[in-house]
Backbone bond lengths (Angstrom), bond angles and torsions (degrees), N, CA, C in turn:
res aa  C-N    CA-C-N  psi(-1)  N-CA   C-N-CA  omega(-1)  CA-C   N-CA-C  phi
1 M - - - 1.471 - - 1.525 109.69 -
2 T 1.321 116.79 141.08 1.456 121.94 179.57 1.530 110.76 -64.02
3 R 1.330 115.55 137.99 1.462 121.34 179.54 1.528 109.07 -109.27
4 I 1.345 116.12 121.51 1.464 122.35 -170.53 1.520 109.42 -114.99
5 L 1.329 115.84 128.75 1.465 121.27 176.43 1.521 108.66 -99.01
6 V 1.326 117.39 112.37 1.468 122.12 -179.76 1.526 108.22 -96.62
7 T 1.332 116.13 116.68 1.463 121.32 -171.12 1.522 114.23 -101.55
8 R 1.318 116.82 2.98 1.471 120.38 -178.22 1.522 109.65 -95.48
9 P 1.339 118.88 135.47 1.465 119.98 176.62 1.524 110.82 -58.05
10 G 1.322 117.05 123.98 1.453 121.32 -178.81 1.507 113.81 69.56
11 G 1.323 117.43 15.90 1.461 120.49 -173.65 1.515 114.89 -85.45
12 A 1.328 117.45 -11.54 1.472 120.03 -176.44 1.526 111.01 -82.83
13 T 1.323 115.63 68.83 1.458 121.02 177.81 1.525 109.35 -69.92
14 P 1.337 118.07 158.53 1.468 120.38 -177.14 1.523 114.13 -53.99
15 R 1.336 118.59 -29.86 1.457 118.97 -176.77 1.524 112.31 -66.71
16 W 1.343 118.11 -27.09 1.459 119.20 177.05 1.523 110.51 -62.30
17 A 1.332 116.49 -34.28 1.462 120.04 -179.54 1.525 111.69 -64.58
18 A 1.337 116.92 -20.64 1.461 119.94 177.64 1.526 111.78 -69.38
19 L 1.335 116.35 -18.33 1.461 120.58 -178.98 1.521 112.87 -93.45
20 G 1.325 117.03 -15.80 1.459 119.34 -178.53 1.511 111.77 159.72
21 T 1.309 115.83 -160.61 1.461 122.23 178.09 1.524 108.90 -82.25
22 V 1.328 116.96 126.49 1.466 121.82 -175.20 1.523 110.47 -102.29
23 I 1.320 115.43 129.93 1.466 121.98 172.51 1.520 106.95 -115.56
24 E 1.318 117.39 123.16 1.455 121.33 -179.85 1.527 110.11 -90.85
25 A 1.317 115.95 129.25 1.465 121.14 177.89 1.527 109.21 -150.57
26 P 1.334 117.70 75.51 1.464 120.05 -177.88 1.522 112.06 -57.10
27 L 1.313 115.65 133.42 1.459 121.56 175.45 1.523 111.65 -87.89
28 M 1.328 116.05 -8.31 1.459 120.49 -178.29 1.524 110.46 -138.27
29 R 1.308 114.71 151.55 1.459 122.24 173.65 1.530 107.60 -112.53
30 I 1.327 116.11 129.13 1.462 120.61 -178.28 1.523 110.00 -88.29
31 E 1.322 115.77 125.51 1.464 121.90 -179.76 1.523 109.52 -122.07
32 A 1.331 115.80 125.67 1.462 120.40 178.01 1.529 110.30 -70.84
33 R 1.318 115.06 148.75 1.466 121.16 178.34 1.526 109.59 -124.06
34 A 1.312 114.87 145.77 1.458 119.44 175.72 1.530 108.97 -67.60
35 W 1.338 115.57 144.13 1.453 119.10 179.28 1.517 109.62 -145.02
36 S 1.318 115.90 159.79 1.459 121.47 -178.70 1.515 110.40 -115.32
37 R 1.314 115.82 149.76 1.458 120.46 178.80 1.531 109.87 -71.51
38 P 1.321 117.24 148.71 1.471 119.48 176.66 1.520 111.04 -68.36
39 G 1.331 115.59 156.36 1.460 119.52 -178.34 1.513 112.87 -68.80
40 V 1.328 116.44 -30.42 1.461 122.04 178.86 1.522 108.19 -108.67
41 E 1.314 116.52 131.21 1.459 120.30 -177.33 1.539 110.75 -64.68
42 P 1.322 117.82 133.83 1.467 120.72 179.05 1.524 111.71 -77.32
43 E 1.326 114.92 163.03 1.457 120.82 174.55 1.532 111.53 -94.64
44 A 1.325 115.44 -19.71 1.461 120.03 -178.86 1.526 108.95 -157.89
45 I 1.332 114.94 164.07 1.456 122.50 -179.80 1.527 108.97 -114.46
46 A 1.330 116.61 138.77 1.462 122.26 175.30 1.522 108.86 -108.88
47 L 1.323 115.74 128.89 1.462 121.91 -178.06 1.524 108.36 -127.75
48 T 1.317 116.79 113.95 1.453 120.75 -177.43 1.521 112.78 -105.32
49 S 1.319 117.71 -1.80 1.458 120.87 -179.61 1.520 109.71 -155.24
50 A 1.327 115.43 144.26 1.466 119.74 174.36 1.523 110.45 -63.00
51 N 1.340 117.29 -28.13 1.465 119.97 177.26 1.525 110.79 -62.78
52 G 1.328 116.49 -38.04 1.450 120.25 177.54 1.509 112.13 -62.43
53 V 1.325 116.18 -37.95 1.471 121.00 177.31 1.522 109.82 -64.26
54 R 1.328 115.88 -49.28 1.467 120.11 -174.92 1.524 112.87 -68.42
55 C 1.337 116.36 -31.90 1.464 119.50 -174.80 1.526 113.80 -92.67
56 A 1.320 117.36 -7.65 1.472 119.68 -178.91 1.522 111.87 -65.35
57 G 1.340 116.42 -29.47 1.465 120.25 174.60 1.515 114.34 73.26
58 G 1.322 114.73 -163.99 1.459 121.40 -174.34 1.514 114.26 -66.21
59 D 1.333 117.61 -26.73 1.460 119.82 -178.94 1.524 112.32 -64.80
60 A 1.329 116.96 -18.81 1.461 119.73 -179.72 1.523 112.21 -78.22
61 K 1.316 117.95 -15.98 1.465 120.39 -175.08 1.522 112.67 -60.32
62 R 1.326 116.71 -30.49 1.465 119.21 -178.89 1.526 111.61 -64.34
63 Y 1.354 117.05 -16.07 1.462 121.74 -177.88 1.525 113.11 -103.77
64 F 1.326 117.50 6.70 1.464 119.74 -176.12 1.520 113.01 -63.90
65 G 1.324 117.90 -20.11 1.455 120.32 178.68 1.519 113.77 -86.59
66 L 1.325 117.39 -7.94 1.460 121.16 -179.91 1.526 110.65 -86.67
67 P 1.326 117.68 155.80 1.471 119.19 172.52 1.523 110.19 -60.36
68 A 1.321 116.27 134.17 1.456 121.66 177.73 1.520 108.02 -116.63
69 F 1.313 116.78 113.98 1.458 122.25 -179.95 1.523 108.44 -92.84
70 A 1.331 116.50 125.77 1.463 121.17 -171.99 1.519 111.45 -120.58
71 V 1.331 115.39 143.24 1.458 121.97 172.83 1.526 108.52 -94.43
72 G 1.313 116.39 116.56 1.457 120.59 176.38 1.520 113.62 85.39
73 A 1.329 114.61 154.86 1.467 121.03 -178.02 1.519 111.93 -66.76
74 A 1.343 117.52 -37.39 1.462 120.26 -178.06 1.527 111.00 -63.86
75 T 1.320 116.96 -41.15 1.461 120.85 178.39 1.523 110.39 -66.51
76 A 1.316 116.53 -42.52 1.468 120.63 179.02 1.528 110.71 -62.42
77 D 1.325 117.38 -43.58 1.467 120.90 179.29 1.525 110.64 -63.18
78 A 1.333 116.69 -40.73 1.464 120.09 179.40 1.526 111.03 -64.95
79 A 1.340 116.11 -38.01 1.466 119.88 179.64 1.527 111.15 -65.66
80 R 1.317 116.80 -42.81 1.473 119.76 177.83 1.523 110.96 -63.92
81 A 1.322 116.24 -42.12 1.462 120.14 179.94 1.523 111.50 -64.61
82 A 1.337 116.80 -32.53 1.464 120.65 -179.78 1.514 112.28 -72.89
83 G 1.353 116.80 -28.32 1.451 119.09 179.05 1.513 115.96 132.50
84 W 1.334 117.78 -3.55 1.468 117.80 176.12 1.521 109.44 -66.12
85 R 1.315 115.17 134.52 1.468 119.90 -172.91 1.532 112.90 -96.26
86 D 1.321 117.08 -24.48 1.470 120.87 -178.75 1.531 108.54 -122.80
87 V 1.328 116.10 82.34 1.462 121.59 -177.53 1.518 108.88 -98.59
88 R 1.307 116.26 126.72 1.465 121.75 -177.67 1.528 109.01 -116.25
89 A 1.308 115.88 106.91 1.463 122.24 -178.49 1.526 109.29 -103.25
90 G 1.316 115.65 -175.08 1.456 120.31 176.91 1.507 114.15 122.84
91 A 1.341 117.71 -17.63 1.458 120.72 179.33 1.524 110.24 -92.84
92 D 1.341 116.08 140.38 1.463 121.17 178.33 1.521 112.95 -94.95
93 T 1.318 116.80 -17.19 1.462 120.82 -178.91 1.529 109.52 -135.33
94 G 1.339 115.10 163.60 1.450 119.28 176.98 1.517 112.25 -62.95
95 A 1.329 116.80 -40.00 1.469 120.09 179.73 1.519 111.13 -62.01
96 A 1.335 115.89 -42.66 1.466 119.56 179.11 1.522 110.66 -65.66
97 M 1.321 117.04 -38.07 1.460 120.00 179.43 1.527 111.52 -63.47
98 F 1.334 116.97 -45.35 1.461 118.90 -178.76 1.532 111.22 -68.24
99 A 1.318 117.55 -28.38 1.462 120.01 174.16 1.528 110.14 -65.11
100 I 1.328 116.91 -39.41 1.463 121.30 177.61 1.522 110.20 -66.07
101 V 1.332 116.44 -40.81 1.474 120.76 177.59 1.516 110.18 -59.72
102 A 1.319 116.47 -46.90 1.464 120.09 -179.18 1.525 111.21 -63.22
103 A 1.339 116.51 -39.09 1.459 120.71 179.94 1.520 111.54 -65.48
104 A 1.338 116.38 -25.11 1.466 120.87 178.69 1.524 112.43 -79.11
105 G 1.325 116.68 -4.52 1.458 120.80 177.50 1.509 114.76 83.28
106 L 1.327 117.04 12.39 1.461 121.38 178.39 1.521 109.65 -90.02
107 T 1.340 116.35 147.24 1.467 118.28 -174.33 1.526 113.70 -125.85
108 R 1.330 118.61 -31.24 1.465 121.16 -177.62 1.533 108.87 -103.99
109 I 1.319 116.53 111.75 1.457 121.67 -171.38 1.529 110.11 -123.06
110 L 1.313 115.74 138.98 1.459 122.43 171.87 1.521 108.29 -107.44
111 H 1.322 116.28 119.31 1.467 121.97 -179.54 1.524 108.40 -103.72
112 L 1.329 116.76 114.11 1.464 122.71 176.11 1.520 107.21 -90.68
113 A 1.316 116.40 106.65 1.462 120.93 -164.34 1.521 112.14 -127.95
114 G 1.326 114.47 176.09 1.449 122.04 172.98 1.517 110.77 -96.02
115 V 1.315 116.32 164.00 1.469 120.58 179.07 1.522 110.24 -64.71
116 D 1.331 116.34 -44.98 1.464 121.05 178.61 1.523 108.50 -97.49
117 R 1.316 116.80 115.51 1.457 120.64 -176.36 1.519 110.16 -151.81
118 V 1.291 115.17 161.65 1.462 120.88 178.84 1.526 109.65 -75.96
119 A 1.312 116.47 133.51 1.470 120.52 177.82 1.529 109.37 -66.69
120 I 1.326 115.47 139.06 1.462 121.27 -177.42 1.528 109.60 -126.29
121 A 1.312 116.00 133.30 1.468 121.10 172.73 1.531 107.60 -88.85
122 Y 1.319 116.90 111.37 1.466 120.72 -176.19 1.523 111.06 -75.01
123 P 1.321 116.99 146.20 1.470 120.00 175.16 1.525 110.71 -62.00
124 P 1.315 117.24 151.99 1.468 120.78 177.66 1.533 110.84 -56.71
125 G 1.317 115.61 140.13 1.462 120.52 177.00 1.516 114.53 96.27
126 L 1.332 117.88 -12.21 1.467 120.45 179.43 1.525 110.48 -91.08
127 T 1.316 114.99 133.97 1.469 121.28 170.12 1.523 106.75 -111.21
128 V 1.323 116.19 111.87 1.467 121.26 -173.75 1.520 109.93 -113.01
129 E 1.320 115.78 118.68 1.461 122.42 172.97 1.532 107.47 -94.60
130 V 1.328 116.61 121.76 1.459 120.78 -179.66 1.523 109.57 -100.48
131 R 1.322 115.25 131.41 1.464 120.93 172.96 1.523 107.72 -122.55
132 E 1.322 115.53 121.74 1.468 121.03 -179.98 1.527 108.65 -83.56
133 V 1.324 115.59 107.93 1.463 120.37 -173.78 1.525 112.62 -102.98
134 Y 1.331 117.19 -6.74 1.471 118.86 176.73 1.518 110.54 -155.20
135 A 1.324 114.62 159.15 1.456 121.87 173.83 1.520 108.42 -127.92
136 A 1.331 116.68 143.44 1.455 122.67 176.08 1.530 107.43 -102.65
137 V 1.321 115.83 110.05 1.463 121.89 -175.35 1.527 109.08 -99.07
138 L 1.321 116.95 127.14 1.459 121.23 -179.53 1.529 111.17 -65.34
139 V 1.322 115.90 140.01 1.460 121.80 176.84 1.525 108.90 -131.11
140 D 1.330 116.33 160.76 1.464 121.20 179.44 1.529 110.23 -78.25
141 L 1.316 115.30 150.49 1.458 119.81 171.96 1.524 109.44 -66.88
142 A 1.323 115.90 140.64 1.461 120.50 179.30 1.533 110.11 -63.76
143 P 1.331 117.25 147.43 1.472 120.54 -178.76 1.526 113.69 -55.45
144 D 1.340 117.16 -37.38 1.462 118.35 -179.19 1.526 111.88 -69.25
145 V 1.331 116.36 -29.84 1.466 120.19 176.77 1.527 110.14 -71.72
146 V 1.327 116.10 -42.41 1.467 119.99 177.03 1.528 109.66 -60.36
147 A 1.338 116.67 -41.06 1.467 120.67 178.93 1.529 111.05 -63.32
148 A 1.336 116.35 -40.57 1.466 120.22 178.77 1.528 110.89 -65.24
149 L 1.311 117.12 -39.93 1.460 121.09 177.41 1.528 110.66 -63.90
150 A 1.325 115.90 -44.51 1.463 120.44 -179.23 1.524 112.06 -65.28
151 A 1.341 115.98 -30.52 1.464 120.75 -179.11 1.528 112.71 -84.99
152 G 1.341 116.89 1.23 1.461 120.30 -179.31 1.519 113.37 74.20
153 E 1.334 116.66 27.12 1.462 121.17 -176.44 1.526 112.91 -95.03
154 I 1.334 117.32 7.03 1.463 122.78 176.07 1.528 107.91 -121.23
155 D 1.334 116.80 134.38 1.462 121.20 -178.44 1.527 113.23 -105.00
156 V 1.339 116.49 -44.51 1.467 121.31 -170.95 1.523 109.58 -132.09
157 V 1.335 115.73 137.87 1.474 120.82 179.29 1.523 109.38 -129.79
158 P 1.333 118.96 109.77 1.474 121.23 172.59 1.537 109.25 -75.46
159 L 1.311 116.57 139.23 1.465 122.13 179.79 1.526 108.98 -123.16
160 Y 1.335 115.82 126.12 1.458 121.14 -167.16 1.528 114.95 -96.53
161 S 1.324 118.50 -7.65 1.464 120.06 -178.32 1.524 109.47 -164.25
162 P 1.328 117.51 159.25 1.467 119.44 174.97 1.527 112.01 -57.73
163 R 1.320 116.50 -38.78 1.468 119.61 -178.45 1.524 111.68 -64.35
164 S 1.334 117.10 -46.41 1.458 119.69 179.84 1.524 111.40 -69.75
165 A 1.338 117.08 -31.60 1.463 120.41 177.97 1.522 110.49 -64.66
166 A 1.328 116.54 -45.35 1.460 120.43 178.98 1.525 110.81 -64.82
167 A 1.332 116.60 -39.05 1.463 120.42 179.62 1.523 111.20 -66.29
168 F 1.336 116.78 -39.45 1.457 119.97 178.92 1.528 110.40 -65.74
169 A 1.317 116.92 -45.09 1.459 120.62 179.60 1.526 110.94 -59.14
170 Q 1.326 116.09 -42.45 1.462 119.60 179.42 1.533 110.90 -65.14
171 A 1.333 116.76 -42.00 1.465 120.34 179.95 1.527 110.97 -62.89
172 I 1.322 116.52 -39.52 1.463 121.17 179.07 1.527 110.49 -63.74
173 D 1.320 115.95 -44.78 1.457 120.27 -178.01 1.528 111.23 -66.79
174 V 1.315 116.75 -41.88 1.468 120.52 179.48 1.531 110.65 -62.80
175 A 1.340 115.83 -37.75 1.457 120.41 -178.55 1.527 112.38 -77.72
176 G 1.324 117.10 -10.16 1.455 120.28 179.98 1.516 114.03 78.06
177 V 1.333 117.15 19.21 1.460 121.55 178.24 1.529 108.95 -80.49
178 K 1.310 117.19 137.63 1.459 121.56 -179.66 1.529 110.42 -75.18
179 R 1.321 116.01 122.26 1.461 120.71 179.33 1.530 111.87 -58.91
180 A 1.304 116.76 -33.28 1.466 121.14 -173.97 1.525 112.92 -66.74
181 T 1.334 117.96 -6.43 1.463 120.13 178.84 1.519 112.40 -90.21
182 L 1.330 117.92 -6.60 1.463 121.15 -170.55 1.529 112.61 -118.97
183 R 1.337 114.44 140.34 1.463 122.22 170.88 1.535 107.84 -99.90
184 L 1.311 117.32 127.13 1.462 122.30 177.95 1.520 110.25 -106.27
185 V 1.328 115.17 150.31 1.460 121.29 171.48 1.521 106.55 -130.37
186 A 1.330 117.50 115.40 1.457 122.72 -174.75 1.524 111.11 -101.21
187 I 1.312 116.19 144.96 1.463 121.12 -177.61 1.529 111.69 -74.53
188 S 1.333 117.21 -17.12 1.465 120.81 -178.45 1.524 109.54 -156.44
189 P 1.337 117.24 162.36 1.465 119.27 174.70 1.523 112.03 -57.84
190 A 1.337 117.42 -36.29 1.470 120.74 179.47 1.523 111.02 -63.09
191 A 1.328 117.02 -39.12 1.461 120.13 177.55 1.516 111.04 -66.71
192 A 1.326 116.93 -38.33 1.463 120.97 177.83 1.529 110.81 -63.47
193 V 1.318 116.50 -42.69 1.466 120.59 178.40 1.526 110.31 -63.71
194 A 1.330 116.71 -41.53 1.467 120.80 -178.77 1.528 111.71 -63.31
195 A 1.330 116.93 -30.63 1.465 120.29 179.45 1.514 111.74 -71.09
196 G 1.319 117.77 -24.72 1.448 120.95 179.22 1.517 112.91 83.66
197 A 1.335 115.73 -167.19 1.461 122.08 -174.49 1.523 111.51 -106.51
198 G 1.324 114.54 173.03 1.444 120.63 172.81 1.517 115.53 101.45
199 W 1.332 117.80 -0.98 1.454 121.91 -178.55 1.531 110.45 -80.09
200 R 1.315 115.91 161.83 1.464 119.44 177.14 1.521 110.35 -60.27
201 S 1.334 115.84 -41.85 1.463 121.58 172.64 1.511 108.62 -161.87
202 V 1.335 115.82 156.92 1.468 121.37 176.52 1.518 107.72 -133.79
203 G 1.320 116.34 111.10 1.453 121.21 174.46 1.515 110.09 -94.46
204 V 1.315 117.06 153.41 1.461 121.91 -179.54 1.527 108.90 -127.27
205 A 1.314 116.72 132.03 1.457 121.62 178.84 1.524 110.89 -62.66
206 A 1.308 116.56 148.33 1.467 121.39 -178.92 1.521 112.12 -68.05
207 A 1.335 116.78 -23.28 1.458 122.50 177.38 1.523 107.62 -147.53
208 P 1.321 118.18 154.85 1.471 120.52 -177.84 1.530 112.28 -79.30
209 S 1.329 116.04 66.47 1.466 120.96 -178.86 1.520 109.84 -139.34
210 D 1.328 115.86 159.19 1.461 120.50 177.65 1.525 110.95 -59.52
211 E 1.330 116.09 -39.73 1.451 120.57 -177.10 1.535 110.83 -65.03
212 A 1.330 116.20 -43.61 1.462 119.71 179.95 1.525 111.45 -69.59
213 L 1.325 116.90 -35.26 1.465 120.36 177.42 1.522 110.25 -64.15
214 F 1.316 116.28 -42.91 1.468 120.08 178.97 1.533 110.28 -63.14
215 A 1.329 116.92 -42.23 1.463 120.63 179.97 1.526 110.94 -62.70
216 A 1.341 116.56 -41.62 1.459 120.14 178.60 1.523 110.93 -66.48
217 A 1.329 116.24 -39.13 1.466 120.15 178.44 1.522 110.67 -65.58
218 A 1.333 117.13 -37.42 1.461 120.41 179.60 1.523 110.77 -61.65
219 M 1.337 116.83 -37.97 1.459 120.16 177.63 1.521 111.84 -65.95
220 V 1.344 115.45 -40.56 1.452 119.74 179.25 1.518 110.84 -67.89
221 C 1.337 116.65 -39.57 1.458 120.38 -179.80 1.524 111.90 -64.92
222 D 1.321 116.72 -31.48 1.459 120.35 176.80 1.523 111.61 -63.57
223 K 1.350 115.36 -28.24 1.459 120.04 -177.13 1.529 112.48 -95.56
224 A 1.343 116.06 -15.98 1.454 119.55 -177.22 1.523 110.81 -69.09
225 P 1.340 116.64 146.64 1.465 118.96 179.87 1.519 111.65 -68.63
C-alpha cells in the first residue's frame, strides 16, 4: 500500500487514507495572532484558509451575518462550522474569489488572512482591509519521520505551498535522505520549483486547490509501488 506523508497541519483528512497509509508530519505550527477590527464596517468577509477561520476567534462573531466568501471546500466547511450563515464557496484561488466578490457588487471587504500569503491584485473598485489572524511557523520533522524517510518507508509527499516545499527539501537534505526515493505532488508550479530537482518524480496539481492536489496525488499513488 502507498505510504503518504501529509505535511500540512490538520491536513490528514479521511480521504487521504483512501489512497494509502497516512503519516502526519506537519512542517508548520499554526499560531493565532491578535487582530483589530477595521474602522469602517465591511460588507463581506474574505476567507482564503481554514486556518484563518479557526484563528479569527471570538472577534469574528460580529461578522457572522455577513456574506463570507471562501476559497476551497475545506475553508467553506470551516466557516459554516464556526457560525457563518451565508458562506459562498466555489473559488479555487484568492484571485478568483475576489473576482466573484466584485461581481456581486460588494466593495468593502475584510480579509482574515495569514502572515505568509500569495499576493493578490484586487479587481478595480474593491477596498480590502487585511487582518493577519494567524502565522505558520516552521518546525522540524520529528525524528521518527526522518527515520521512516531514510528507511524508504514513505512513497508520496503532497506539498501545499512554496514555503513548505522549500522547507521539506531542506529537511530532507539535512537528514541525508536521498531525494530520488520520493515522489512529490506540488499544489502549484511555484511549489514544485521551490522543492528543487532530484526527486523520483514531481507531479503538479491542475489548479492551486486542495481538491486538485488530492486528484494529482491520487494519480501518483496509482503508479506508486
